[in-house]
DRENDO-1510 file (C-alpha; in Angstrom, 1 decimal, always signed):
<recs>
REC; n; res; u; v; w
REC; 1; MET; +10.5; +35.5; -74.2 .
REC; 2; LEU; +6.6; +35.8; -73.6 .
REC; 3; ILE; +4.8; +32.5; -75.1 .
REC; 4; LEU; +1.3; +32.1; -76.0 .
REC; 5; GLY; +0.8; +28.4; -75.6 .
REC; 6; ILE; -2.3; +27.0; -77.1 .
REC; 7; ASP; -4.0; +23.7; -76.9 .
REC; 8; PRO; -6.8; +23.6; -79.7 .
REC; 9; GLY; -10.4; +22.5; -79.6 .
REC; 10; TYR; -13.6; +23.9; -80.4 .
REC; 11; ALA; -15.5; +23.1; -77.6 .
REC; 12; ILE; -12.7; +24.0; -75.3 .
REC; 13; VAL; -9.5; +26.2; -76.0 .
REC; 14; GLY; -6.8; +26.0; -73.8 .
REC; 15; PHE; -4.4; +28.9; -73.5 .
REC; 16; GLY; -1.5; +29.7; -71.4 .
REC; 17; VAL; +1.3; +33.0; -71.7 .
REC; 18; VAL; +4.6; +32.3; -70.0 .
REC; 19; ARG; +7.4; +34.2; -69.5 .
REC; 20; TYR; +10.6; +32.7; -70.0 .
REC; 21; VAL; +14.0; +34.1; -69.1 .
REC; 22; ALA; +16.5; +31.1; -68.6 .
REC; 23; PRO; +16.3; +29.0; -66.7 .
REC; 24; ARG; +13.1; +30.3; -65.3 .
REC; 25; PHE; +9.4; +30.5; -66.3 .
REC; 26; ALA; +6.4; +32.5; -65.2 .
REC; 27; PRO; +2.7; +32.0; -65.7 .
REC; 28; VAL; +1.3; +35.7; -66.9 .
REC; 29; GLU; -2.2; +34.4; -67.7 .
REC; 30; TYR; -3.9; +31.3; -68.3 .
REC; 31; GLY; -7.0; +29.8; -69.0 .
REC; 32; ALA; -9.9; +28.4; -71.4 .
REC; 33; ILE; -12.0; +29.3; -74.0 .
REC; 34; LEU; -15.3; +27.6; -73.8 .
REC; 35; THR; -17.8; +27.7; -76.7 .
REC; 36; ASP; -21.2; +26.9; -76.1 .
REC; 37; ALA; -22.7; +23.4; -77.9 .
REC; 38; SER; -25.9; +25.5; -78.6 .
REC; 39; GLN; -24.3; +27.8; -81.1 .
REC; 40; SER; -23.5; +27.0; -84.7 .
REC; 41; PHE; -20.1; +25.8; -85.5 .
REC; 42; GLY; -19.4; +29.2; -87.3 .
REC; 43; GLU; -20.1; +31.4; -84.3 .
REC; 44; ARG; -17.9; +28.9; -82.1 .
REC; 45; LEU; -15.2; +29.8; -84.5 .
REC; 46; ASP; -15.7; +33.3; -84.4 .
REC; 47; THR; -15.7; +33.4; -80.6 .
REC; 48; ILE; -12.5; +31.3; -80.5 .
REC; 49; TYR; -11.0; +34.0; -83.5 .
REC; 50; ARG; -11.8; +36.8; -81.3 .
REC; 51; ARG; -10.9; +35.5; -78.1 .
REC; 52; ILE; -7.4; +34.5; -79.2 .
REC; 53; GLY; -7.1; +37.8; -81.0 .
REC; 54; GLU; -7.9; +39.8; -77.5 .
REC; 55; ILE; -5.2; +38.0; -75.9 .
REC; 56; ILE; -2.7; +38.6; -78.2 .
REC; 57; GLU; -3.5; +42.1; -78.3 .
REC; 58; ARG; -3.5; +42.2; -74.3 .
REC; 59; ARG; -0.4; +40.0; -73.5 .
REC; 60; SER; +1.6; +41.1; -77.0 .
REC; 61; PRO; +3.3; +37.4; -77.0 .
REC; 62; ASP; +6.7; +37.0; -79.0 .
REC; 63; ALA; +5.8; +33.7; -80.2 .
REC; 64; LEU; +2.6; +31.1; -80.6 .
REC; 65; ALA; +3.1; +27.4; -79.5 .
REC; 66; ILE; +0.4; +25.3; -80.8 .
REC; 67; GLU; +0.2; +21.3; -80.2 .
REC; 68; LYS; -0.3; +19.6; -83.7 .
REC; 69; LEU; -3.1; +17.8; -84.9 .
REC; 70; TYR; -3.0; +14.1; -84.8 .
REC; 71; TYR; -5.5; +11.9; -85.9 .
REC; 72; THR; -7.8; +9.8; -83.5 .
REC; 73; SER; -10.7; +7.4; -84.6 .
REC; 74; ASN; -13.2; +10.5; -84.8 .
REC; 75; ALA; -13.2; +12.0; -88.1 .
REC; 76; LYS; -15.6; +14.4; -87.3 .
REC; 77; THR; -13.6; +15.7; -84.0 .
REC; 78; VAL; -10.6; +15.9; -85.8 .
REC; 79; ILE; -12.1; +18.0; -88.5 .
REC; 80; GLY; -13.7; +20.5; -86.4 .
REC; 81; VAL; -10.2; +20.7; -84.1 .
REC; 82; ALA; -8.5; +21.1; -87.6 .
REC; 83; GLU; -10.8; +24.2; -88.3 .
REC; 84; ALA; -10.6; +25.4; -84.9 .
REC; 85; ARG; -6.6; +25.5; -85.3 .
REC; 86; GLY; -7.1; +27.1; -88.3 .
REC; 87; VAL; -8.8; +30.6; -87.0 .
REC; 88; ILE; -6.3; +30.2; -84.2 .
REC; 89; LEU; -3.3; +30.4; -86.3 .
REC; 90; LEU; -5.0; +33.0; -88.6 .
REC; 91; ALA; -5.1; +35.4; -85.6 .
REC; 92; ALA; -1.6; +34.9; -85.0 .
REC; 93; HIS; -0.5; +35.7; -88.6 .
REC; 94; GLN; -2.9; +38.7; -88.6 .
REC; 95; HIS; -0.8; +39.9; -85.7 .
REC; 96; GLY; +2.3; +38.9; -86.8 .
REC; 97; ILE; +3.2; +36.3; -84.3 .
REC; 98; PRO; +5.5; +33.8; -85.0 .
REC; 99; ILE; +3.7; +30.3; -85.4 .
REC; 100; HIS; +5.4; +27.0; -83.9 .
REC; 101; GLU; +4.3; +23.4; -83.7 .
REC; 102; TYR; +4.9; +20.6; -81.8 .
REC; 103; THR; +3.6; +17.1; -81.5 .
REC; 104; PRO; +2.1; +15.4; -78.1 .
REC; 105; LEU; +5.3; +13.6; -77.9 .
REC; 106; GLN; +7.8; +16.6; -78.2 .
REC; 107; VAL; +5.6; +18.3; -75.5 .
REC; 108; LYS; +5.9; +15.4; -73.0 .
REC; 109; LYS; +9.6; +15.1; -73.7 .
REC; 110; ALA; +10.6; +18.6; -73.0 .
REC; 111; VAL; +8.3; +18.9; -70.1 .
REC; 112; THR; +8.8; +15.7; -68.3 .
REC; 113; GLY; +12.0; +14.5; -70.2 .
REC; 114; HIS; +10.0; +11.2; -71.4 .
REC; 115; GLY; +7.9; +11.2; -74.5 .
REC; 116; GLN; +5.9; +8.3; -73.1 .
REC; 117; ALA; +4.9; +10.4; -69.7 .
REC; 118; LEU; +1.2; +10.3; -68.9 .
REC; 119; LYS; -0.8; +13.0; -68.7 .
REC; 120; SER; -0.8; +13.3; -64.9 .
REC; 121; GLN; +3.1; +13.4; -65.0 .
REC; 122; VAL; +2.9; +16.5; -67.3 .
REC; 123; GLU; +0.1; +18.3; -65.4 .
REC; 124; GLU; +2.5; +18.2; -62.3 .
REC; 125; MET; +6.0; +18.8; -64.0 .
REC; 126; THR; +4.2; +21.8; -65.6 .
REC; 127; ARG; +2.6; +23.2; -62.2 .
REC; 128; ARG; +6.2; +22.4; -60.6 .
REC; 129; MET; +7.9; +24.4; -63.3 .
REC; 130; LEU; +5.4; +27.2; -63.2 .
REC; 131; CYS; +5.4; +27.3; -59.3 .
REC; 132; LEU; +1.5; +27.0; -59.4 .
REC; 133; PRO; -0.3; +26.2; -56.4 .
REC; 134; GLU; -2.5; +23.5; -57.9 .
REC; 135; ILE; -2.6; +21.9; -61.8 .
REC; 136; PRO; -4.7; +24.5; -63.8 .
REC; 137; LYS; -8.1; +23.3; -64.9 .
REC; 138; PRO; -9.6; +22.3; -67.0 .
REC; 139; ASP; -6.5; +19.8; -68.1 .
REC; 140; ASP; -6.6; +22.0; -71.5 .
REC; 141; THR; -5.1; +24.7; -69.6 .
REC; 142; ALA; -2.4; +22.7; -68.2 .
REC; 143; ASP; -1.7; +21.1; -71.6 .
REC; 144; ALA; -1.3; +24.9; -73.1 .
REC; 145; LEU; +1.1; +25.9; -70.7 .
REC; 146; ALA; +2.9; +22.6; -71.5 .
REC; 147; VAL; +3.0; +23.5; -75.0 .
REC; 148; ALA; +4.5; +27.0; -74.0 .
REC; 149; ILE; +7.1; +25.8; -72.0 .
REC; 150; CYS; +8.2; +23.1; -74.7 .
REC; 151; HIS; +8.8; +25.7; -77.2 .
REC; 152; ALA; +11.0; +27.8; -74.5 .
REC; 153; HIS; +13.0; +24.2; -74.5 .
REC; 154; HIS; +13.3; +24.1; -78.2 .
REC; 155; ARG; +13.9; +27.6; -78.8 .
REC; 156; ARG; +17.3; +27.9; -76.3 .
REC; 157; ARG; +18.9; +24.9; -78.3 .
</recs>
């Protein structure tokens, strides 16, 4: 199974394509989509939409796993992230890719075995599970890979 994991945002969208053949994981491609703050918000969403479409076309994932949005204290940020999630979900839908959403707690539990794990613990376990020499940067990339791993764990149940 080839899984595209996404950590949504509008300044940085982390992505990670992971191949899962039980019980092993292998990283295929990972990185971050960066948008320029000097662009209009519409241009930023367009960049995210196009880049996600390019990744989907290049890798043909079997599923897209994305972190569910949770409300923080900044309503403006959460609305922007929700809009970015919308174009990501649209790109996946238009390519016929099944979409699966996971909470941060589900991701932490799937990767570390503990829903209250620290971010550093999740990153280190992600690195180990994917046999990476170092934790991917920016953090959004490591988070996206963890979301992909979470999906693999949920699909084998």
